[in-house]
N, C-alpha and C positions, 0 to 999 in steps of 0.2 A: 471656763468662765471665771472671772475674778472681780473682787471689789475691795476697796481699801478706803481708810479714812484716817486723818491725822489732825491734831491741833498743832498750830505752828507757833505757839508761845507757851511758856511755862504756867501762865495764869488761867489758861483755857484748855487744860488737858481733859480728855474725854474717857469715860469708861468705854472700853472697846465694845461695839455693838455686834460684832461678828463672833459668833460662838466657836467656829472651827479655825480661828486664825492660826496660820502656820509661821508667819514672820512678824516680828515687832522690831521697829527701828526708832531710836530716839531722835526726833527732829528738835534739837536744842530744848530738851525737856518736855516737849510735846511727845506724842507717841503716834507712830504709824502702825497700824495692823492691817493685814489683808488676808482674805480667805481665798484660797486657789483650789479649783475643783481637781479632782484626780485626772490622770491622763487617759480619760476614756475617749476623748475627741482628739483627732490629730492636729488641731489648731490650738491646744491648750498652751498657755504661755510658759516659756522657759524662765525659771527664776534663779537669779544668782545673788548671793549675799557676800560681801566682803567684810570679814570680821576685823577686829582690832589689830590682829597680827599682820593684816594685809593679804591673807590667803582668801581666795574666792571659792565658795562652795555652791554647788548646783542642787536644785531640788526639781522634782517633777520633770526630768528630761532623761531620755535614753539616747539622745542624739550626740551629746557631748560628755567628755570625762567629767567626773564629779567634783574635781578639785583643780584649782589653778594657783600658781604661786603669786599672780598679780593680776590686777584689773586690766592692764594693757594687754597681757598674754591672753586673757579671756576674750577680749573684743577682736583680737586679731584672729583667733580661732572661730569666733562667731560669724565673721564675714566669709569665712571659707566653707561653711557648712550650708549647702543649698536649702535644706529644709527650714532654716532659720529665717529665710526670705518670706515664708508663708505663715509664720506664727509670731506673736508678740514676745518681747523679752522685757522682764522686769528686773532691774539691778538695784539692789539695796546696798548702799555704801554706808556701813556703819562708822567708818573712820571719819567721814565728812558729814554725817547725818544728812544724807542726800539720797534721793531716789531718782532713778532714770528709767523711763518707760519708752520702749521702742516699738512702734506700730509696724505691722507686716507691710510689705511693699504694695500689695494690691487692694488693701482695705477689706480683707476677708473677715477680720475681727474688729468690732467697733472699739473705739477707745474714747470714752467720755470722761471729762474731768471738770471739777469746780475748784476755784482757788480764790479765796478772799484773803488778801495778804495780811499776815499777822493774826489770822483768826483760824482759818480752816482750809484744808485741802483734802479732797476726795476723788476717787477715780473708779471706773468700772467699765467692763465690756457689756454691761447691761443698763441701759438707761432707766428702765423700769425699777431695777433694784436700787440704782443710785438715788432716784427721786423718792424712794421709799424710806430712806435713812431719815429718822426724826430730826437729826442735827441739821439737815439741809432745808428743812421747811421755810425758815426765814428768807431764803435766797432763791426761791423758785418763782420768780417773776416771769410772766409769759413774754415771749418775743413776737411783737406784732409784725415786724418786718418779715420774719421767717414764716409766719402764718399767711401773710399776703403772698409771698413767693410760692408757697405750697399751692395756693389756689389759682395761680397764674399759668395759663396755657403755655406750654413749651419751655417753661423754666427748668423742667427736669433735664434739659439738654445743656445747662449751664455747668460750668466746671465746678467740681466739688470743693466746698469751703469748710470752714470751722464752725459755723453757726448751728444751733439747734433751736428747739421750740422754747427753750429757757434762756433768758438774758445772760445768766451767770454760768451756764454750762456750755462747754465747748467740745468740739471733736478734735482729736489729734489727727493731722493729715497722714495719709498712708506713707510709709517710708521715712517718717520724721521721728526724732527722739525728743522726749520732754524731760528736763532735769529740774527737779524741785527740791529746794531746801527751805529753811525757815524764812529767809528774806526774799527769795526771788524764784522766778520760773523762767527757764530758757528753752527754746525750741530750735533744733538744728536738723539738717538733712543727714540721714544715716545711710539709707540704701540708695543705690544708683543703678541706672541701665548703662551698659558699656557696649557701644555699637562697633567698636574697633575690630572685633573678631570677624565681623561681616563686611569689612571694607573692601574686600576683593570682588564683591558682587558675584557670587557663584552662579552657575548656569540654572536654568529653570529645573533641570533634572536633578542637580545637586540640592537645590533648595527643597524640592519635593521629598527627597530622600531624608533630609534633615528634619523637615516637618514631621514626617511619619515616624522617625526614630525618636524625636523629642516627645511627641505625644504618647508613644507606646511606653517610654520610660516613665513619664508622669503617671500614666494609668497604672503601671506595675506597682508604683509606690502607693497609690490610692486603694488598691485592692487590699482588703483587710488581711493582715498577717495571721491572726487567729482564726480558726474555723468559723465560718458564718456565711450566710448567704449575702450576695450583693445583687443589685439589679440596675437597669438603666432606663431612663425615660427615652421614648422613641416616638417622635412626632412624625417622622417621614421626611423631615427637612434635612439639610446637608449637615448641620452641626451634630445633631443628635444621632444621625445615622453613621457619621464618621466615628463617634465615640463607641457606639455598639460594635461596628466592624473591627475597630482596632482592639476592643476588649477580647473579641474572638481570636484575633491573632496572638494576643498575649496569653490567653487560656484556651488553647484549642480544644481541650477535652472537658473543661469545666461547664457544667449546666448553670446558666443564669437566665433570669427572666427579664422580659422588657415590658414596659408599661405604656399604653397608648390611652391618652385622655379623649374621650368622645364628648364634644361639646354639642352634638346634634344640631349643627348648623351647616349648610351647604358649602359656604366659603372656607370653612376650616376643616372640612372632611378630607383627610389625607390618609385614611387608613390603608388604601390600596398600596401606597408607597411604604408605610410602616410594616405592613404584612410582608411585602416583598423583601424588605431588609431582614426581618425576623427569619423568614424561610432561608435566606441566603446564608445567614450565620448560624442557622439551626438553633434558634432560641424560641422558647415559648413566649407568646405575647398575650398580655392581659388587656383587653379592651374594656376600660372602666368608664362608667357614666358619672356625671357630676351630680351631687346632691343639690337641694334647692334652698337650703337655709343659709343664704348669703349673710344676713345680719348676724346670726350666731357665731359664725366663724370670723367674721370681721371684728366682732367684740372680743373673741378670744385672742386673736392675734394682736389687736391694738393694746389689750391689757398686758401682753408679754413685751411688745416693742417699747411702750412708754411714750410713743409718738403716733400720729396718724399713719395709716397705711400708705405706702408709696406704690407698691406694685398694683397696677390697675386691674381691678376685678379678679384679683389673684387669690383671695382668701380661700375660695372654694377649689380652685385649681391646685394650690399647694397642699391644702389639707387632704384632698382626695388622694393625691400621690403618696404623701407621707403616711397616711393611715393604711393605705393598701400595702405599702412597704412594711409597716409594722405588723400587719396581718399575715404577711408572707415570711415574717421573722427574718427580715433583712437588716443588716446593720449599716450598709452603705448604699447611697443611691447616686449613680453616676448621671451627670447632666452636661449638655452641650453649651450652657451658659459660660461666658459671653463670647461665643466663638466669632460672631460677626464682627464684633469690635476688635478682638485680638488679632484676627487674621486680616481684616480690612477688605473692602470691596474693590478699591481702586477707581471709584467714580471720579476722583480728582483729576483723573486722566482726561475726562470729558471737558472740565474747566480749563485744563492746560491747552487742549486743542482749540477750544473756543478763543481764549485769550490771545493765542498765537496765530489766529486766522487760518488754521489748518482745517477749514470747514468741510472740504470734500471728505476727508478722513473721518471727521466727526459725523457727518451725515451717514456714512456707511456703517459706523459702529452703532448708531441709534437704530438703524434698520435691523441690525443683527441682534440687538439686545431686547428680546421679546418681553423679558420681565419688566424692563424700565418702561417700555411702551404700555404694558398692561397696567402698571402702577398708575400712570397718568390717565389711561383709559377709564379706570375706575373712579377717578376723581372729577372728570369733566367729560362732557359729550363731545368736546372739540377734538381736532386732530392731535394725537399724543405727541407727535414730533414738534408741532407748534408749541405745546406747553412746555416741553423739555427746553427748547431754545429760549422761551420766555423766562424760565427759571434761571438759565445760565446768564441771561442779560441782567436779571434782577440782582444777581450776585455781584455784578460789577458797580452797582449803585454807590457803594461806600468809597470807591476810589476814582470815580469820574464825576466831573461837573455836569450841569444840566446840558450844555451844548454837546459835550463829548458823548453823553448818554443818548441824546437825540440822533446823532450821527451814527452811533452803534446800532440803534434800533432800525434806522433807515437801511444800513448796509446788511444787516441780518435778515430783515424782512425781504429784501430784494434777492438776496442769495437763496434763502431757504423757501422763497415764494409764499411768505406768510402775508395774507391780505391785511392791509391796514386796519380793516374792521375788527380783526382779532384783538389788536391792542386796545381799540376803543371799547370793545365788549369787555375785555379784562379790567379796564379802568372802571367801567360802569358797575361791573360786579363788585369790585373793591368798595366803591362808594355805597352800593346797596347793602353789602355786608356790614358796613360801618353803622348803618342805621338799624338793620334787621337783627343783627347778632349782638349779644352782650359782649362788649369789648373786654370786660373783666367781671368777676363775680364777687370779689372781696369789696367791703365797704370802704368808702373814702373816709380818712381820718379827719376828725374835726380839728385836732391840733397836729400839724405836720411834724413827725419825728425826723430828726436829721438822719439821713441815710449815711451808714458808715461802711467803708470798704472792709470786707473780712479777708483775712489770709486765705489764699487759695492755691491749688496745685499749679505749678508752672514747669513746662518741659525743660526750661533752662536750669532749673534746680536738679531735675531728676536724670537727665540724659547727658552723658559724656559724649562728645563728638556729634553735637547736634547737626553739623553740616552733613552727616551721613543719613539723616532722616529723609525718607522719600516724601513725606507729607506730615505736617504737625497735626492735622485734624484727626488722624488715627489715634495719637496719643491722647488727645482730649476726649475722644469717644470712650476710651477705657476709664479715664478719670473724670467722667461726667457724674453729675448728681444721680442720674438714673442708675447707672451701673453700680456705683459704689453703695448707693442706698439698697439695692437689691442684694448686693453681697452681705450687707449688714443684716438685713432682714432674714436671709437664709440662715445666718449664724444663730439668730435667736430661735427660729423655727426648729433648727436641728436640736437644740436643747429642750424645746417645748415638747417635740415628738419623740425625743430619744433616738434620733436617726442622724447619721453623718452624710452630708452632701459631699461629692467629689466633683471638682471642676477641672478636668485635665487641660482645658484651654488656658486656664490661669496659670501661665508658665512663663517665667522670666526669659529663658532662651528663646522660646517660641515668639515672644512679643518683640524681643530684640531683633530677631531675624526678620519678622513681618514689617517692622518699621523701616528696615533698609530695602525691602523688595520694591522695585520701581512700580509706580502706579499703573503703568502700561502692562506689566506682567501680571499684576493682580487682576486688572480689568479683563484681560484675555479675550479681546475682540467681542466683548459683550457677555462672556461667560460669568465674569465676576468671581472673586476668590479663586482665580485660575491656579494659583500656586498650591492651594489646598486640594482642589479637585485632582491636580496631577499626583498628589500624595496618596490618593484614594483609589488608584487603579488596582483592581483585583481585591479591594477591601469591602466595597459595597456594590450592589447592582449597578450596571452601567446607566440604567434609566434614571436612577436616584442621583448618581454621581454628576450626571450632565444636565439634570433638570434645572431650569431657570426660574420656574414659578415658585411662589411662597404662599402659605396659608394667609388669608385675610381674616383678622379677628374682629372686624368692624361689626359684623351682624351679631356675633355672639356678645361683643362688648355692649352693644345697644341693649340686648335682651337681659343681660346680667345687670346692667345699670338700672333698668326699669323694675326688675324684680327686687333689687336692693332697695330702690325707693319705696315700693310697695310695702316691703317689710319694715321700713324705718319711719313711717309717716308720724308715729307718736313722738319721735325725736324732734320733729320739725313743726309740730302742730301749734306750739305756744308762741304767739307773736312776740312775747317778751322773753323768749328763750335765749340762752347765752350765745347760740350759734349765730343769731341775727345781729350780734354785736360785731361780728366779723364778716358775715356774708350778707350781701344785699338781697333781701327777699324778692324785690322786683326782678333783679337779674336772674335769680334762681328760678323763679316761676316762668320767666321767659325761656330759660334754658330747658326746662321740663317740657314746655309746649313744643319746642323745636325738636327735642328728642323723640316725642311721640308722633311727630309728623311723619306719615308714611313715606312720602316722596322726597324727603330732605336728602340732599347729596351727602356722600360719604364723609367729606371734609367737615361738614356741619355736624353730622351725627358724632363723629370722633371727638370734636371739642365739647359738645353738650354732654356726652356720657362722662367725660373728664370732669366737668363742672358739677354734675350731679353726684358722682361717686365721691370726689373729693370733699364736697360739702357734708355728705353723710359721715365719711370717715372722720372729718374734723368734729362733727357733732358728737360721735361716739367718744373721741378722745377728750373733748372739753367735759363731757359728762364723767368720764373716769377721773379726770383731773380734779374736778370739784369734790368728788367723793373719795379721793386718794385711793382709787381702786386699780392699782397696778400690780402685776405679778413680781414679787421679789424672788429671784432664784436662790436666795441665801437665807 
């Protein structure tokens, strides 16, 4: 973890507020100092300093030689070292009074910065630490657009951008470099994905072997070098089971524990699968129950994050795992996050078949994909096949005019024998939801702020040979707000609980390979993630390897949101409270009533628990912000 601050003119120099500063750089008579934590965590930044003679000296890194004869030599070497992809690099150029910061490729480590030209520049991997610097207080205006986005249903699926909850603080995009001097700030692309090595499209067997090898190599690097226990989360799903199985292949004789979180709800109960995997790999499994103090842990985490919590109903889930790992004296916790996104489901294959009128093949696949049918069955009492076709039609709305869409509906309903009443009822439900459900929960602004486009991740910047991508949606799933925000929160939680998470699926070669695998091969006749399943033969039990069902957290999410609300009523009781400047109390009360409704459909419950939880997380953060009550790690 790191933090730095600099004045950018001679008249505004600061007394360095960081007591353990290791580096000092003169930015044209201002001074930059930053504190860098010791290399306890494997994502600690690499720091390089170019002195007046032109030599480059490295600090805090065992990955690279300690000295280079020039800056260009250093950067050539930097791009050749695989581990440099997964950690930040800070380059201090004393000859040019310039600092360059390179963020890791997958956004594992946050990078926040504030730059007021001619006055101040500050940066940190911890937002809470950054906003705790007294020199930054005049510049901490809240970002209303970000708050509204945070409160908006499904906005987590948007592509990751540079904005934060403060107008003047920004996030450096993953894989980008930021160069700052006295006069300017420049941002460039540094890391890239190269798909050329996969251009021959190897066979499914070759792909499976490569996936298994790549994951195992990543796991070996994540296993702690020094003696110390490690454990792995095990939910019984494919991603966590695959990590546990491959851990055993990497360490055949090492004892390691697995953790299963018991949410005590029927739809999430998958202990039988987890136990089967644990027995198969001969690993002790700890079935641990969640605590009930949702509010306490939400406060603790938000105080450390410096922003409202993103992971839905996760404060208790994460704290339970990390505290248990600490109790077991483990230094590393392996996780299957974000395996789904990195590997890819291949569901784009369905859309391709639909668009190309290969409807017989499409119908056969839908019949085979029991998980897809179950997903839609849980969301509506109507025929799941009809719902799937309806969703595929809806995806065509953006490219078809009204006449073309009407013709498509007629042809699809005739072929798939969908009664016209289905479309009428769907339309009626849509209209009914428009009146019955709160469309949004944030308050309308009396003065409309001009919406500004923020820089965001684009596959054209990151991927060489984009023509080799099987589907672009997979790239944007990995670089969504949801995934990167989770990465960033885990980084802070690791420091808070003194534990290191390991995410073997976050792997450049694995992602490059997965991006080139044809959707049809991924979809594997309804199995989905077929290329990963093929890699796991004789690694995990066959029943787990081939299962298509997934745990549904809807019931637990509802229960957790209600408990969080009951514990947080004092935060919401004051009609003049600051939270109601941002949230419509009328919409909130409507959302609460719908959440408490016993027979509400799952799609309504999910949205209402989102509204309730996000409102409370925002209220906690606003309270902390008013009191300047954030945890500085320095």
